[in-house]
C-alpha positions as CSV (number, residue, x, y, z in Angstrom):
1,M,113.1,-62.5,53.4
2,E,110.6,-62.7,50.5
3,A,113.2,-63.1,48.2
4,K,114.7,-65.7,50.1
5,M,111.5,-67.7,50.2
6,G,110.8,-67.1,46.4
7,T,114.6,-68.6,46.2
8,K,113.8,-71.9,47.9
9,I,110.6,-72.5,46.8
10,A,112.0,-71.7,43.3
11,S,114.9,-74.2,43.2
12,F,112.1,-76.9,45.2
13,V,110.3,-76.6,42.1
14,L,112.8,-77.1,39.8
15,R,114.6,-79.7,41.9
16,V,110.8,-81.6,41.0
17,L,110.7,-80.9,38.0
18,T,114.7,-82.7,37.5
19,F,113.5,-85.8,39.5
20,V,109.8,-85.5,36.8
21,F,112.6,-85.9,33.7
22,L,114.6,-88.3,35.2
23,L,111.6,-90.8,36.0
24,I,110.4,-90.5,32.9
25,S,113.6,-90.8,31.3
26,I,114.9,-94.4,33.2
27,I,110.9,-95.6,31.4
28,V,111.6,-94.5,28.1
29,L,115.6,-96.4,28.4
30,G,114.8,-98.9,30.3
31,T,111.9,-99.7,27.5
32,T,114.3,-99.3,24.9
33,S,114.7,-102.1,22.8
34,K,114.4,-103.9,19.3
35,T,114.1,-107.2,17.9
36,V,116.4,-108.6,15.2
37,G,116.0,-112.1,13.9
38,D,116.4,-114.3,17.1
39,E,118.0,-111.3,19.1
40,K,116.6,-108.8,21.0
41,L,118.6,-105.3,21.5
42,Q,118.2,-103.3,24.2
43,F,119.3,-100.2,26.5
44,H,122.0,-102.4,28.4
45,N,123.9,-103.6,24.9
46,V,124.8,-99.7,24.1
47,N,127.7,-99.1,26.5
48,S,126.7,-95.6,26.6
49,Y,122.9,-96.1,27.5
50,R,124.2,-97.9,30.4
51,F,126.2,-94.9,31.7
52,A,123.0,-93.2,31.0
53,M,121.0,-95.1,33.1
54,A,123.5,-95.0,36.3
55,T,123.5,-91.2,35.8
56,I,119.6,-91.5,35.9
57,I,119.4,-93.5,38.8
58,I,122.1,-92.3,40.7
59,G,121.5,-88.6,39.9
60,G,117.6,-89.6,41.1
61,A,118.5,-90.8,44.3
62,F,120.4,-87.6,44.9
63,N,117.9,-85.5,43.6
64,L,115.4,-87.4,45.7
65,L,117.3,-86.7,49.2
66,Q,117.8,-82.8,47.7
67,I,113.8,-82.9,47.3
68,A,113.5,-84.2,50.9
69,L,116.0,-81.6,52.7
70,A,114.6,-78.6,50.4
71,L,110.7,-79.6,51.7
72,Y,112.1,-79.4,55.5
73,R,114.0,-76.4,55.0
74,L,110.7,-74.8,54.0
75,I,108.6,-75.9,56.4
76,T,111.3,-75.2,59.3
77,K,112.0,-71.8,57.4
78,S,115.8,-73.1,58.1
79,D,118.6,-72.1,56.4
80,G,121.1,-74.8,56.9
81,G,122.6,-77.2,54.4
82,V,124.0,-74.3,51.5
83,L,127.2,-75.7,51.4
84,F,125.6,-79.1,50.8
85,D,123.2,-78.0,48.1
86,F,126.1,-75.5,46.7
87,F,128.4,-78.4,46.0
88,G,126.0,-81.1,45.7
89,D,124.6,-79.1,42.8
90,K,127.6,-78.7,40.9
91,V,128.0,-82.3,41.2
92,L,124.7,-83.2,40.4
93,S,124.5,-81.3,37.2
94,Y,127.7,-81.9,35.8
95,F,127.0,-85.7,36.3
96,L,123.8,-85.7,34.8
97,L,125.4,-83.5,31.9
98,A,127.8,-86.2,31.4
99,G,125.1,-89.1,30.9
100,A,123.6,-86.9,28.8
101,A,126.3,-86.4,26.4
102,A,127.0,-89.9,26.0
103,A,123.7,-90.8,25.3
104,L,123.5,-88.4,23.0
105,G,126.6,-88.6,21.4
106,S,126.7,-92.0,20.6
107,T,123.2,-92.2,19.2
108,I,124.1,-89.8,16.6
109,D,127.0,-92.0,15.7
110,L,125.2,-95.1,15.9
111,K,122.3,-94.1,13.8
112,A,124.5,-92.5,11.3
113,N,126.2,-95.8,10.3
114,I,122.9,-98.5,11.4
115,D,119.8,-97.0,9.8
116,W,117.6,-100.5,10.4
117,L,118.1,-99.3,14.1
118,N,116.6,-95.7,14.1
119,S,113.5,-97.0,16.1
120,F,115.9,-98.4,18.6
121,F,118.1,-94.6,18.9
122,D,114.9,-92.5,18.7
123,Q,113.9,-94.3,21.9
124,G,117.5,-93.2,23.1
125,N,118.1,-90.2,21.7
126,A,113.8,-89.5,23.7
127,A,116.0,-90.3,26.8
128,A,118.9,-88.9,26.4
129,A,117.0,-85.6,25.6
130,L,115.0,-85.7,28.9
131,L,118.2,-86.4,31.0
132,L,119.5,-83.3,29.3
133,L,116.5,-81.2,30.8
134,A,117.2,-82.3,33.9
135,F,120.4,-81.6,33.4
136,L,119.0,-78.0,32.7
137,C,116.8,-77.9,35.7
138,S,119.7,-79.2,37.7
139,A,122.0,-76.2,36.5
140,I,119.2,-73.6,37.4
141,V,119.3,-75.2,40.9
142,S,123.0,-74.5,40.3
143,V,123.0,-71.1,40.1
144,L,120.2,-70.3,42.8
145,S,122.2,-72.4,45.0
146,S,125.6,-70.1,43.9
147,F,123.1,-67.1,45.0
148,A,122.1,-68.6,48.4
149,L,125.5,-69.4,49.5
150,S,126.6,-65.7,48.0
151,H,123.7,-64.4,50.1
152,K,124.2,-66.1,53.0
153,P,125.5,-64.1,56.7
154,T,128.4,-64.9,57.6
């Protein structure tokens, strides 16, 4: 029973950590801008940054739902929702990875070709790195939910 509770607490802490990384990432990406002449370049001018923002928003909303459910299960000491956690964690982790990969990949390509926007791309790179950290936390939770599903009594 203690091992189960330890896994639940670890999952809860990692879900909160995922949300914190997503929150910081949305702030960094949302404030990414650079004025070039009379034009203001913002994150929504780069398609991969828009995709990353969408993954952050959707992933953050779903992660909040998972945090609420995990907190409920911790308080009530119930074991319900193992399948929801299993599939939800898989979808969330790969979803976050897709957003991080898109942003990191385009940042590397664009930064190599457009030198005078380095500060703009550095901010995008920082947001993508935070999104990647959120993915790593989510991936660890995904492994823990696989473990919980394999040890679920039939």
